[in-house]
Steps between C-alpha positions, in 0.01 A plus 500: 500500500780744586696431182232569239584812295139618461161404632269530795526298818187494712525420870157416636347390826267609777575789734787415734642219286835672433454650152666832582777334699569261211522788251722705731742209536496423125572861408783529752648170378485621138668825600787305658524246215521779241779663703283806566480577127127460461234773496212380720192715556210417730162671492294436810201632692672542747846333497491213749876461543816692423661295222878530455601619154147595400360841408163498674217713363215528751141552390365757745211738555239298314145462620334292228587194294483716187761738645715204609487352149592834344794544739622146425482573125697823546761328718544209258539742208758702698682180599525392135676827419766409758628204294404237760618142500228397746177670602309371798152653516349404834160428352314541173135556574354604166512387139681811374789451745520128416502573125772763549713248690458228235580744219803638683629150583518414133638826359833348398743746657862388480488320833125452510285571800420261775201544727425347834140540604296431813151359462267429791298179490256392763453142384702248306362353180437126514 
């Protein structure tokens, strides 16, 4: 999972199952493995942990889901201008944000983009 040049990794599970901790540890491990020569950007509402080697963009001052979605779209667009190697949006709650992430993941930049995403699931699928 860590060695793929482009794509989206989705970490899912119920609240309290360790999704954010798993992503934090994966991002810090990647930062070390790449000898600190990797541009990692997280976009969270709000950031749950300080993540070594990661530029963290908080989503703040939003009152509605529509505002949250708009702020995520703006932050993802800004992150893409920063030539990221990895973007970790904390959550994608609407179709426009999800479509933006899929499009951005496949844009074919020299080193590609890699996304790590948190999804909340209440129940497993049998």
